C-alpha positions as CSV (number, residue, x, y, z in Angstrom):
1,M,-130.6,-17.7,181.6
2,M,-130.1,-15.2,184.4
3,K,-133.5,-16.2,185.8
4,T,-132.3,-19.8,186.1
5,V,-129.3,-18.8,188.2
6,L,-131.5,-16.6,190.4
7,I,-134.0,-19.4,191.0
8,A,-131.2,-21.9,191.8
9,A,-129.6,-19.4,194.2
10,A,-132.9,-18.7,195.9
11,L,-133.4,-22.5,196.2
12,A,-130.0,-22.8,197.7
13,F,-130.6,-20.1,200.3
14,A,-134.1,-21.6,201.1
15,L,-132.7,-25.0,201.6
16,A,-129.8,-23.8,203.7
17,G,-132.0,-21.7,205.9
18,C,-134.7,-24.3,206.5
19,S,-132.4,-27.2,207.1
20,D,-129.6,-27.8,209.5
21,S,-128.1,-30.4,207.3
22,N,-124.9,-29.6,205.6
23,K,-125.6,-32.0,202.8
24,A,-128.7,-30.1,201.8
25,A,-126.8,-26.9,201.7
26,A,-124.0,-28.6,199.7
27,D,-126.5,-30.1,197.3
28,A,-128.2,-26.7,196.8
29,K,-124.8,-25.0,196.2
30,A,-123.9,-27.7,193.7
31,A,-127.2,-27.2,191.9
32,A,-126.6,-23.4,191.8
33,D,-123.1,-24.0,190.5
34,K,-124.4,-26.4,187.8
35,A,-127.1,-23.9,186.7
36,A,-124.5,-21.1,186.6
37,A,-122.2,-23.3,184.4
38,A,-125.1,-24.2,182.1
39,T,-126.0,-20.5,181.8
40,K,-122.4,-19.5,181.0
41,E,-122.2,-22.3,178.4
42,A,-125.4,-21.2,176.8
43,A,-124.3,-17.6,176.7
44,D,-121.0,-18.5,175.2
45,K,-122.7,-20.5,172.5
46,A,-125.1,-17.6,171.8
47,A,-122.2,-15.2,171.5
48,A,-120.4,-17.6,169.1
49,A,-123.5,-18.0,167.0
50,T,-124.0,-14.2,166.9
51,K,-120.4,-13.6,165.9
52,E,-120.7,-16.2,163.1
53,A,-123.9,-14.7,161.9
54,A,-122.4,-11.2,161.9
55,D,-119.4,-12.4,160.0
56,K,-121.6,-14.1,157.4
57,A,-123.7,-11.0,157.0
58,A,-120.6,-8.8,156.5
59,A,-119.3,-11.2,153.9
60,A,-122.7,-11.2,152.1
61,T,-122.9,-7.4,152.2
62,K,-119.4,-7.1,150.8
63,E,-120.2,-9.5,148.0
64,A,-123.4,-7.7,147.2
65,A,-121.6,-4.4,147.1
66,D,-119.0,-5.8,144.8
67,K,-121.6,-7.2,142.5
68,T,-123.5,-3.9,142.5
69,A,-120.3,-2.0,141.6
70,D,-119.5,-4.4,138.8
71,A,-123.1,-4.0,137.5
72,A,-122.9,-0.2,137.6
73,K,-119.6,-0.3,135.8
74,S,-121.0,-2.6,133.1
75,A,-124.0,-0.3,132.7
76,A,-121.8,2.7,132.4
77,D,-119.6,1.0,129.8
78,S,-122.6,0.0,127.8
79,M,-123.9,3.6,127.7
80,K,-120.7,5.0,126.1
81,P,-121.1,5.9,122.5
82,A,-119.3,3.8,120.0
83,A,-116.3,5.4,118.2
84,P,-117.6,7.2,115.1
85,A,-116.8,5.5,111.8
86,A,-114.2,7.2,109.6
87,P,-115.8,9.2,106.8
88,A,-115.6,7.6,103.4
89,D,-114.0,10.7,101.9
90,A,-111.2,10.7,104.3
91,A,-110.2,7.2,103.4
92,K,-109.9,8.1,99.7
93,K,-107.5,11.0,100.2
């Protein structure tokens, strides 16, 4: 992206230096401005996409952590011994 801006700026300077025409310089400046605007737009889109991806990754990580905690709790609960049955003699007394 930055490369495009630099190329457009170099082209603008080259055209302005080689030509006495104000139109050529104006056209080169317009091309450089257009390239800069396109570069900014692309950078903004990339930043938005990166933020969206990071948000989705954070949500997925939280969901996975919650499921892991639930699974660990279920596993711990299933390992607890059952309450011992009351002895038969105790029930008769």
